[in-house]
MARKOLNU-341107 format. One line per field, with one value per residue (C-alpha): residue number from 0; chain; x, y, z. Coordinates in steps of 0.1 Angstrom, whole numbers. Layout:
<pts>
nr	NUM  ... $
kette	A  ... $
u	X  ... $
v	Y  ... $
w	Z  ... $
</pts>
This chain:
<pts>
nr	0  1  2  3  4  5  6  7  8  9  10  11  12  13  14  15  16  17  18  19  20  21  22  23  24  25  26  27  28  29  30  31  32  33  34  35  36  37  38  39  40  41  42  43  44  45  46  47  48  49  50  51  52  53  54  55  56  57  58  59  60  61  62  63  64  65  66  67  68  69  70  71  72  73  74  75  76  77  78  79  80  81  82  83  84  85  86  87  88  89  90  91  92  93  94  95  96  97  98  99  100  101  102  103  104  105  106  107  108  109  110  111  112  113  114  115  116  117  118  119  120  121  122  123  124  125  126  127  128  129  130  131  132  133  134  135  136  137  138  139  140  141  142  143  144  145  146  147  148  149  150  151  152  153  154  155  156  157  158  159  160  161  162  163  164  165  166  167  168  169  170  171  172  173  174  175  176  177  178  179  180  181  182  183  184  185  186  187  188  189  190  191  192  193  194  195  196  197  198  199  200  201  202  203  204  205  206  207  208  209  210  211  212  213  214  215  216  217  218  219  220  221  222  223  224  225  226  227  228  229 $
kette	A  A  A  A  A  A  A  A  A  A  A  A  A  A  A  A  A  A  A  A  A  A  A  A  A  A  A  A  A  A  A  A  A  A  A  A  A  A  A  A  A  A  A  A  A  A  A  A  A  A  A  A  A  A  A  A  A  A  A  A  A  A  A  A  A  A  A  A  A  A  A  A  A  A  A  A  A  A  A  A  A  A  A  A  A  A  A  A  A  A  A  A  A  A  A  A  A  A  A  A  A  A  A  A  A  A  A  A  A  A  A  A  A  A  A  A  A  A  A  A  A  A  A  A  A  A  A  A  A  A  A  A  A  A  A  A  A  A  A  A  A  A  A  A  A  A  A  A  A  A  A  A  A  A  A  A  A  A  A  A  A  A  A  A  A  A  A  A  A  A  A  A  A  A  A  A  A  A  A  A  A  A  A  A  A  A  A  A  A  A  A  A  A  A  A  A  A  A  A  A  A  A  A  A  A  A  A  A  A  A  A  A  A  A  A  A  A  A  A  A  A  A  A  A  A  A  A  A  A  A $
u	803  815  843  871  888  911  884  910  908  893  855  853  871  844  816  829  837  803  791  804  794  769  785  816  836  857  881  903  921  932  963  970  997  1019  993  1002  993  966  937  954  936  963  980  949  937  951  930  934  902  873  897  903  925  922  941  931  933  918  892  857  840  859  846  811  808  820  797  766  772  781  816  835  870  898  913  953  975  992  986  995  1011  1037  1066  1084  1075  1038  1028  1039  1025  993  1010  1017  1008  989  991  980  1012  1033  1030  1053  1065  1099  1109  1099  1076  1046  1018  1014  983  990  1016  997  970  994  1013  1006  1022  1056  1072  1092  1115  1112  1135  1103  1081  1055  1046  1012  1020  1044  1030  997  989  963  963  979  1019  1014  1026  1031  1056  1071  1097  1131  1141  1108  1111  1143  1130  1101  1123  1147  1115  1105  1072  1061  1057  1057  1078  1059  1079  1068  1076  1045  1026  1007  1005  1002  1035  1061  1073  1063  1038  1036  1017  1001  985  967  948  927  913  883  872  885  886  912  906  927  926  937  949  974  976  992  1022  1049  1047  1009  1006  1031  1006  974  992  1001  970  945  970  958  924  918  895  909  887  905  883  894  916  947  979  977  968  982  957  970  950  911  898  869  848  823 $
v	-331  -300  -298  -269  -275  -250  -237  -245  -280  -298  -300  -338  -335  -310  -330  -363  -344  -330  -367  -375  -339  -319  -284  -274  -245  -239  -217  -189  -158  -125  -103  -120  -146  -161  -171  -208  -216  -184  -213  -236  -237  -254  -214  -198  -227  -252  -276  -301  -329  -300  -272  -244  -215  -192  -166  -132  -121  -151  -145  -131  -162  -186  -166  -164  -200  -213  -193  -200  -235  -225  -241  -230  -214  -189  -164  -163  -133  -138  -124  -144  -123  -126  -132  -167  -167  -154  -180  -206  -202  -221  -248  -271  -305  -318  -356  -371  -366  -343  -308  -308  -273  -255  -241  -202  -200  -213  -187  -183  -198  -226  -230  -220  -246  -275  -271  -308  -319  -324  -303  -317  -291  -302  -286  -279  -245  -260  -290  -296  -290  -318  -343  -361  -373  -404  -419  -432  -427  -433  -405  -397  -373  -361  -343  -366  -343  -347  -383  -381  -367  -389  -420  -407  -402  -438  -429  -452  -433  -436  -416  -407  -390  -351  -364  -359  -337  -312  -272  -240  -221  -250  -282  -301  -301  -317  -347  -330  -304  -338  -351  -347  -375  -382  -413  -441  -425  -405  -384  -375  -346  -370  -405  -421  -451  -429  -425  -444  -449  -453  -489  -491  -462  -482  -513  -492  -473  -507  -524  -497  -500  -467  -469  -447  -425  -409  -380  -376  -398  -374  -370  -355  -318  -298  -279  -271  -305  -313  -302  -320  -305  -324 $
w	-298  -313  -335  -343  -381  -403  -427  -455  -449  -479  -491  -484  -446  -437  -447  -437  -399  -400  -397  -365  -347  -339  -350  -367  -367  -396  -384  -396  -386  -404  -400  -365  -372  -404  -428  -432  -393  -392  -398  -372  -336  -321  -319  -308  -282  -257  -247  -218  -220  -222  -205  -224  -228  -255  -271  -259  -299  -311  -338  -323  -342  -321  -290  -304  -309  -278  -261  -285  -269  -234  -234  -204  -213  -197  -220  -215  -209  -245  -275  -308  -338  -365  -341  -332  -298  -296  -323  -299  -263  -269  -287  -258  -250  -215  -209  -172  -157  -181  -196  -228  -244  -248  -215  -215  -242  -229  -215  -182  -171  -188  -164  -135  -143  -146  -112  -104  -136  -146  -170  -199  -216  -257  -284  -306  -295  -320  -298  -304  -341  -336  -314  -304  -270  -275  -238  -206  -221  -254  -282  -320  -331  -362  -348  -344  -311  -294  -298  -283  -253  -252  -250  -224  -201  -213  -227  -257  -288  -325  -349  -380  -413  -418  -456  -474  -449  -470  -453  -467  -479  -468  -479  -450  -422  -387  -381  -345  -373  -390  -367  -334  -308  -291  -270  -290  -322  -339  -370  -398  -422  -450  -455  -435  -462  -488  -464  -462  -425  -426  -424  -392  -374  -383  -364  -334  -332  -338  -309  -285  -294  -318  -343  -373  -394  -426  -439  -475  -496  -503  -483  -448  -445  -413  -403  -367  -357  -352  -314  -302  -275  -255 $
</pts>
């Protein structure tokens, strides 16, 4: 198994993640988008299971890493840049039955590949940053607007406050950017027990039979998610 994580994650997080995977790409970009999200995989990569759609101007290191391990991927049409609308194109969430994003801001190839799913319009275009798909119809979100839409669609979800989620250059980060899921394991870039919603989240996840792995003991860090590729 392979993993992709923000290069600016802590040394402890990177070392602990290496115990679970065969290789890790410590992701970074320069001069493409905002500094705060420049190392965030979810700005450049859309993932649905093992299907990947990559921004055409993603860093060369990403393409080299995927090609080294003969990982199949598609290249999108939209380039990432320092404008809001072009920093969210790939930041979508896909589940078994739904595609979640803000209408009008989604990369065309993602829409084309998900025509069999119901598109659910969200008020937050940084969707993958803000929410995590677990399995079936279960989700976690740190955005009140997203929670309202999930509730309206009768989708089970847990609201996790963005308070105390660390991110570069901003007061608070997003929940989805702190973690990643592989099989029945959920990996956190930080320790959920440091957060006021941590105990309740742990109970929610354990009821769904997820194994929780905290990669370091500090507050959660929003690094644009942890991507796992089998």
